[in-house]
C-alpha positions in Angstrom: 7.1 -40.2 5.1 3.3 -39.7 5.5 2.0 -36.4 6.6 2.3 -35.8 10.3 -1.5 -35.3 10.6 -2.6 -38.2 8.3 -3.7 -40.7 10.9 -7.5 -40.4 10.2 -7.1 -40.5 6.5 -7.2 -43.6 4.3 -6.1 -42.0 1.1 -3.1 -39.8 0.3 -3.7 -36.2 -0.8 -3.7 -35.5 -4.5 -0.6 -33.6 -5.8 -3.1 -30.9 -7.0 -4.3 -30.4 -3.4 -0.7 -30.3 -2.2 0.1 -27.5 -4.6 -3.1 -25.6 -3.8 -3.0 -26.1 0.0 0.7 -25.4 0.6 2.2 -22.2 1.8 5.8 -23.4 2.0 6.9 -21.5 -1.0 6.4 -18.2 0.8 6.2 -18.9 4.5 9.6 -20.6 4.5 11.0 -17.1 5.1 9.7 -17.5 8.6 12.1 -20.3 9.4 14.2 -18.3 11.9 11.1 -17.2 13.8 9.8 -20.8 13.7 13.0 -22.4 15.0 13.4 -19.6 17.6 9.9 -20.3 19.0 10.4 -24.0 18.9 13.6 -23.9 20.8 12.0 -21.8 23.6 9.0 -24.1 23.6 11.2 -27.2 24.0 13.0 -25.6 26.9 9.7 -24.7 28.6 8.5 -28.3 28.2 11.6 -29.5 30.0 11.3 -26.8 32.6 7.7 -27.9 33.3 8.7 -31.6 33.3 6.5 -32.3 30.4 9.5 -33.8 28.5 12.9 -34.6 29.9 15.9 -32.3 29.8 17.7 -34.8 27.7 14.9 -34.8 25.1 14.7 -31.0 25.2 18.5 -30.8 24.5 18.3 -33.2 21.6 15.4 -31.2 20.2 17.3 -27.9 20.5 20.4 -29.4 18.9 18.4 -30.7 16.1 16.6 -27.4 15.5 20.0 -25.6 15.4 21.3 -28.0 12.9 18.2 -27.4 10.7 18.7 -23.7 10.9 22.3 -24.2 9.8 21.0 -26.3 6.8 18.5 -23.7 5.8 21.1 -20.9 6.2 23.5 -22.7 4.0 20.8 -23.7 1.4 21.3 -27.4 2.2 17.7 -28.0 3.4 15.4 -29.9 1.0 12.1 -28.2 0.9 9.2 -30.4 -0.2 5.8 -28.9 -1.2 4.1 -32.0 0.3 5.1 -30.7 3.8 2.6 -27.9 3.3 4.3 -25.2 5.4 7.5 -24.3 7.2 6.3 -25.7 10.5 5.7 -29.2 9.2 8.9 -29.1 7.0 11.0 -28.3 10.1 9.2 -30.8 12.3 9.6 -33.6 9.7 13.3 -32.9 9.3 13.7 -32.9 13.1 12.2 -36.3 13.4 14.5 -37.5 10.6 17.5 -36.2 12.6 16.7 -37.2 16.2 14.0 -39.9 15.9 11.1 -40.3 18.2 12.2 -37.4 20.5 11.4 -35.1 17.6 7.7 -36.0 17.9 7.7 -34.6 21.4 8.2 -31.0 20.3 4.6 -30.4 19.3 3.3 -31.3 22.8 1.0 -28.5 24.1 0.9 -26.5 21.0 -0.9 -26.3 17.6 0.1 -25.0 14.2 -2.5 -22.3 15.0 -0.6 -20.7 17.9 2.7 -21.6 16.2 2.0 -19.7 13.1 0.5 -16.8 15.1 3.8 -16.7 17.0 6.1 -16.9 13.9 4.1 -14.2 12.1 3.9 -11.9 15.1 7.6 -12.2 15.6 8.2 -11.4 12.0 5.9 -8.3 12.0 7.5 -6.9 15.2 11.1 -7.5 13.8 10.1 -5.9 10.5 8.5 -2.9 12.2 11.8 -2.2 14.0 13.7 -2.4 10.7 11.4 0.0 9.0 11.7 2.4 12.0 15.4 2.4 11.6 15.2 3.3 8.0 12.6 6.0 8.7 15.1 7.6 11.1 17.9 7.5 8.5 15.6 9.3 6.0 14.6 11.9 8.6 18.3 12.5 9.3 19.0 13.1 5.6 16.1 15.5 5.3 17.3 17.4 8.4 20.9 17.6 6.9 19.5 19.1 3.8 17.2 21.4 5.7 20.1 22.9 7.8 21.7 24.1 4.6 18.5 25.8 3.2 16.8 27.8 5.9 17.3 30.9 3.8 16.6 29.3 0.4 13.3 30.7 -0.8 10.7 28.9 -2.9 7.1 29.5 -3.6 4.8 27.8 -1.1 1.7 26.5 -2.9 -2.0 25.8 -2.5 -4.0 24.2 -5.3 -0.6 23.9 -7.0 -0.6 27.6 -7.5 1.9 30.1 -6.1 0.7 31.3 -2.7 3.3 32.7 -0.2 7.1 32.6 0.0 8.5 30.0 2.3 12.0 28.5 2.7 13.1 25.1 1.4 13.9 23.8 4.8 10.4 24.6 6.0 9.0 22.7 3.1 11.2 19.6 3.8 10.3 19.8 7.5 6.7 19.2 6.6 7.8 15.8 5.4 9.9 15.2 8.5 6.7 15.8 10.5 4.9 13.2 8.5 7.8 10.7 8.9 7.9 11.3 12.6 4.2 10.4 12.8 5.0 7.3 10.8 7.8 6.3 13.2 5.5 6.8 16.2 2.8 4.7 14.5 5.2 1.8 14.1 6.4 2.3 17.6 2.9 2.3 19.0 2.1 -0.9 17.1 5.2 -2.7 18.4 4.2 -1.8 22.0 0.6 -2.8 21.5 1.4 -6.1 19.8 4.2 -7.4 21.9 2.0 -10.3 23.1 2.9 -13.9 23.0 0.3 -16.3 21.5 2.2 -19.5 22.2 0.3 -21.8 24.6 -3.1 -21.1 23.1 -2.9 -24.3 21.1 -5.7 -24.8 18.6 -8.2 -22.4 20.1 -8.9 -23.2 23.8 -5.6 -23.6 25.5 -4.0 -26.9 26.7 -4.4 -29.3 29.6 -0.6 -29.4 30.0 1.0 -27.5 32.8 2.8 -25.0 30.6 4.5 -21.7 31.5 3.4 -19.1 29.0 5.0 -16.2 30.9 8.4 -18.0 30.6 8.0 -18.4 26.9 6.9 -14.8 26.5 9.9 -13.4 28.4 12.4 -15.6 26.6 11.1 -14.5 23.2 11.1 -10.8 24.2 7.4 -10.2 24.5 6.0 -7.9 27.1 3.1 -10.2 28.0 0.9 -13.1 27.0 -2.4 -12.9 25.3 -5.6 -13.1 27.4 -8.1 -15.1 25.4 -6.9 -18.1 23.4 -9.9 -18.1 21.0 -9.2 -14.5 20.0 -5.4 -15.1 19.9 -5.3 -17.8 17.2 -7.5 -15.8 14.9 -6.1 -12.4 15.6 -4.4 -10.7 12.7 -4.8 -7.1 13.8 -1.1 -6.8 14.1 -0.7 -7.7 10.4 -3.4 -5.2 9.5 -1.6 -2.6 11.6 1.8 -3.0 9.8 0.0 -2.9 6.5 -1.8 0.3 7.4 1.4 1.8 8.8 3.3 0.9 5.6 0.5 2.2 3.4 0.5 5.5 5.3 4.3 5.8 5.1 4.2 5.1 1.4 1.5 7.6 0.9 3.7 10.2 2.5 6.6 9.1 0.4 4.4 9.3 -2.7 3.5 12.9 -1.9 7.1 13.8 -1.6 8.0 12.0 -4.8 5.2 13.8 -6.6 6.8 17.1 -5.7 10.3 15.9 -6.6 9.0 14.9 -10.0 7.4 18.3 -10.5 10.5 20.1 -9.2 12.8 18.1 -11.6 10.7 19.1 -14.7 12.0 21.8 -17.1 9.1 24.0 -16.1 10.2 24.2 -12.5 13.9 23.2 -12.6 14.3 23.4 -8.8 16.2 20.1 -8.4 18.3 17.7 -10.4 18.6 14.0 -9.6 22.0 12.5 -9.9 22.8 10.1 -12.8 23.1 7.3 -10.2 19.4 7.5 -9.5 18.0 8.5 -12.9 17.2 6.6 -16.1 17.1 7.4 -19.8 14.7 6.8 -22.7 15.0 4.0 -25.2 14.3 6.4 -28.1 15.0 9.9 -26.9 18.7 10.3 -26.1 18.3 13.6 -24.3 16.0 12.3 -21.7 16.8 12.0 -18.0 13.8 10.5 -16.2 13.0 10.6 -12.5 12.0 6.9 -12.5 13.0 6.3 -8.9 10.5 8.9 -7.7 7.9 7.6 -10.1 8.2 4.0 -9.0 8.0 5.1 -5.4 4.8 7.0 -6.2 3.4 3.9 -8.0 4.3 1.5 -5.2 2.0 3.3 -2.8 -0.9 1.9 -4.7 0.5 -1.6 -4.4 0.9 -1.6 -0.6 -2.6 0.0 -0.2 -3.9 -3.0 -2.2 -2.2 -5.4 0.3 -4.0 -3.7 3.2 -7.4 -3.8 1.4 -6.8 -7.5 0.5 -6.2 -8.6 4.1 -9.1 -6.6 5.3 -11.3 -8.4 2.8 -10.0 -11.8 3.8 -10.7 -11.2 7.5 -14.0 -9.3 7.3 -16.4 -12.3 7.7 -14.3 -15.0 9.3 -15.9 -16.9 12.2 -13.8 -17.8 15.2 -11.3 -19.3 15.4 -8.6 -20.2 12.9 -9.7 -20.7 9.2 -7.6 -21.7 6.2 -8.4 -18.3 4.6 -5.9 -16.9 7.1 -3.1 -18.5 5.1 -3.6 -15.6 2.8 -2.3 -13.2 5.5 1.4 -13.4 4.8 2.2 -12.7 1.2 0.8 -9.2 1.2 2.7 -8.4 4.4 6.0 -9.8 3.1 5.5 -7.8 -0.1 4.7 -4.6 1.8 7.6 -4.9 4.2 10.1 -5.6 1.3 8.6 -2.6 -0.6 8.9 -0.3 2.4 12.5 -1.2 3.2 13.8 -0.8 -0.3 11.7 2.4 -0.9 13.1 4.1 2.2 16.6 3.1 1.3 16.5 4.3 -2.3 14.6 7.5 -1.5 17.3 8.3 1.1 20.1 7.8 -1.4 18.3 9.8 -4.1 17.9 12.8 -1.7 21.5 12.6 -0.6 22.8 12.9 -4.1 20.2 15.4 -5.4 21.3 18.9 -6.5 19.2 21.9 -5.4 18.9 24.9 -7.6 18.5 27.8 -5.2 18.5 30.5 -7.9 15.7 29.0 -9.8 13.6 28.6 -6.6 14.2 32.3 -5.8 13.3 33.3 -9.3 10.0 31.4 -9.1 9.1 33.4 -6.0 8.8 36.5 -8.2 5.9 34.9 -10.1 2.4 34.8 -8.7 2.5 37.9 -6.4 3.4 36.0 -3.3 3.4 39.1 -1.0 -0.2 39.9 -1.8 -1.4 38.8 1.6 1.3 41.0 3.2 -0.2 44.0 1.4 -3.6 43.3 2.7 -2.3 42.8 6.2 -0.4 46.2 5.9 -3.6 48.0 4.9 -5.5 46.5 7.9 -2.8 47.3 10.4 -1.6 50.7 9.2 -4.6 52.3 7.4 -7.4 51.0 9.7 -9.2 49.3 6.8 -11.3 46.2 7.2 -9.8 43.0 5.9 -12.5 42.6 3.2 -11.8 46.1 1.9 -8.1 45.5 2.1 -8.6 42.2 0.2 -10.4 44.2 -2.6 -7.7 46.9 -2.8 -5.0 44.3 -2.9 -6.8 42.6 -5.8 -6.8 45.9 -7.7 -3.1 46.3 -7.1 -2.4 42.8 -8.3 -4.4 43.6 -11.5 -2.2 46.7 -11.9 0.9 44.6 -11.6 -0.5 42.1 -14.2 -1.2 45.0 -16.5 2.4 46.2 -16.2 3.7 42.7 -16.5 5.4 42.9 -13.1 5.3 40.9 -9.9 3.7 42.7 -7.0 7.0 42.9 -5.2 8.5 44.9 -8.1 6.0 47.7 -8.1 7.2 51.3 -7.4 5.5 53.6 -4.9 3.9 55.7 -7.7 2.5 52.5 -9.3 1.0 51.5 -6.0 -0.4 54.9 -5.3 -2.1 54.9 -8.7 -4.4 52.3 -7.2 -4.7 53.6 -3.6 -3.4 57.1 -2.9 -2.8 56.4 0.8 0.0 53.9 0.1 3.5 55.3 0.7 7.1 54.1 0.7 6.7 52.2 3.9 4.7 49.5 2.1 7.7 48.5 0.0 9.2 46.7 2.9 6.1 44.6 3.3 6.1 43.6 -0.4 9.7 42.4 -0.1 9.7 38.6 -0.4 12.2 38.0 2.3 10.3 40.2 4.6 7.1 38.4 3.7 8.7 35.0 4.5 10.2 36.1 7.8 7.1 37.9 8.9 5.4 34.5 9.4 7.1 34.1 12.7 4.3 32.4 14.6 5.0 29.0 16.2 5.4 26.5 13.3 5.7 29.2 10.7 8.1 29.6 7.8 10.4 32.4 9.1 14.0 31.5 9.3 13.9 31.8 13.1 10.8 29.6 13.4 12.3 27.1 10.9 15.5 26.8 13.0 13.3 26.2 16.1 11.6 23.3 14.2 15.0 21.9 13.3 16.0 22.0 16.9 12.8 20.3 17.9 13.4 17.4 15.5 17.0 17.1 16.4 16.1 16.8 20.1 13.4 14.2 19.3 16.0 12.1 17.4 18.4 12.3 20.3 15.7 11.1 22.6 15.5 7.9 20.6 19.0 6.8 21.5 
């Protein structure tokens, strides 16, 4: 069969052009979206008396048969068909004859592909949201068990102040909540039907775009057809959302990798989600976390790639835009499996509370508490208190002790106005729980944060 658009051509395309021009190898995964849109389009054409109800019914029956063929891997894909839209339409004509040619009335491949791709992006965003929620639930489940588990909070990757493990994990819950809300916002903003825009300027046929939008689950129709057929902001948004999500995952994985090292020994990945070395039999490598960290670069590349494709395109549709899908497909697939395997890795991970607590006795984590004590109780300026505390830390270093382990006499050897009251402020648990301001690391504050996130999750139901 000649190509459906070949009327003005006197020569057939070369096979080289067919290979170069075709997108069928990757856009065939849009077949459900394409058939769904075509079914609604056919029903609308009949509703508007543009085709007969009988013709519409035959088209719909044919499209359903095609979907069944593809579902059951009985559909013969031919690269000469260029894309999934032409492949389905050609097969429809083979199945039902001339009535199949009526389907393309009042639409173009330009608004058709915009519809298919937009439906895919919206559906994928919802799937990613669901997996983000599952990951958040796992982090909350772990956090509930570790509000009293101390570990060193860090800045510059240096020990800074004592925090609890739940508080640390809830920082990532905060990131993931923003990620969820980012996808949600994109879904709301991009729930706009492009079908009916045709090639770029609309159609002279008396179509009902609002009917199509409602049937396909969109909130509204697009306003300007010229913009609509060339708009890929929704694709950029999902790529940005995934890149940001994967950046957050990468940061968590970096810490998991560090924590699993012998130097830290805070956590232990289960054998189910670890790998070994081909030469060193003792090795147990955190390859899942490392791969997740690496994949953040891949999805960022997909975002930059599409930005680069779109940055200088004139209106309206251009063939460059065929390059919009592969990066999105890859990023969506990467995000879904990344969320799933990270979730399972965390569920099966062992947490070494004693090692975390031991690490808190390195680095003088209650130093700021000593400075605050001097300011509050001895009426010393913070700058002077900072200097005195530094001298006390130097003394502790000289004695090969942590600040929290100094005796009153050792403290007084640096500043004679210090007394036994100060020991309470140097205690690491006291230091952690003293940070009771809203959003702080005290056990009380951490539990409030847990309640907040639980309430938010419940609001999604």
